[in-house]
N, C-alpha and C positions, 0 to 999 in steps of 0.2 A: 270709470273707464281705465284709469291708470292701474287700479288694482287688478282688473281683468287682464290687461296686457302683462303686468308684472307676474301674475300667477301663471299665465300661459308660458311666459319666458322661462320661469323657473322649472316648470314641468317639462317643457320641451328641451331644456338644457340636458336632461338626462338621456335624450334620444341620440346624442352624438355630437360631433364637432360643430364649430360655428362656421358661418358663411363668410366671415371676414369683411362684411359690409355693414351698412346701416339701413334700417327700414324705419318708417315713421307712420304715425296715425294722427291726423290733424282734425281738431274739433272746432267748429262744425266742418262738414265737407265743402261748403261753399259760404261765401260772405266773409265777414270779419272774423279772423281767427281768435279763439279764446285761449287754446293751448295746443301743444303738439307733443306727443310722446315719441321719443327717438330711442330705438334699441340699437346699440352698437354691438357688432359681432353676434347677431342673432343666431339661434340654432339653425343649422342647415335643413333643407328639405321640408319635411312636414311641420317643423317648428315655425317656419316663416308662413306656411299656409294657415296654421292655427292663429297666428298673429293677425294675418289679413282678415280671416273670417271674423274674429272678435271685433276688429276695428269696424269693418263694413256692416256687421250686424247691428251696430249702434248708430248707423247713419253717418259715419265719419269717413274721411279720405285716407286710404292706405297708399303709401308710395315706397318703392324700392330705392329710397334716397333719404338722406338726413333731413331733419326739419329745416324749414326756411327761417333763418335767424333775423331777417329784415323786419324791423319793428319790434323785435322781442325785447322784453325787459330783463330776461335772464332765465336760467333754468336750475333745476334741482337734480343732481346726479346721485344715483344709487348703483351699487355693484352687486351682482348675484354672487354670493360667497362661493369660492372654489371654482369660479369660471372666469372667462375673459368677457363675459356679457355685462353690459351696463345699460342703464336707462337714464335718459335726461328728459324731464318734464319741463318743456319751454312754456313760458307765460307771455301773453301779449296783453296790452292795455284793454281791460274790459271790466265792467262792474266795479267791484271793490279792489281790483288789482290794477293799480295805476303807476306804481314806482318800483324801482329795483329793491327798495327797502321792504315793500310788500312781499316780493318774491323771496328775499332773504329770510323773512319771518316764516313763510311757508316751508322753506327748506329746513330751518331749525326745528320746526314742529314735526317734520318727517324724518329727522336725523339724517338729512341728505346734505350734500355739498353744493353750495351755490356756484353756478357757472355763469360768467358774464357772456353776453352775446358776441 
């Protein structure tokens, strides 16, 4: 899911300016959260529509707001080169992800920056 949102964000960035807000996609749409992808300064107009469609097509919850950090272990931030667009993949306790150290390891593997909740 993260790869889909990131690819759409990069592609949509070429379509024009950013909206200056954050949007998010929470997995799953209901029940205990596993993760949430937050896009800061997403591309305006059709770019946000593409992000919404990709999120909802996978049965997840799209919101015109940042991810809920309550209960989060932390996130991994990446920036789309040459833009003001960044993504943070927030992790919540589930499966093998139980500590901030787990999230830090994921971030290192993705060459992303760890962000505390």
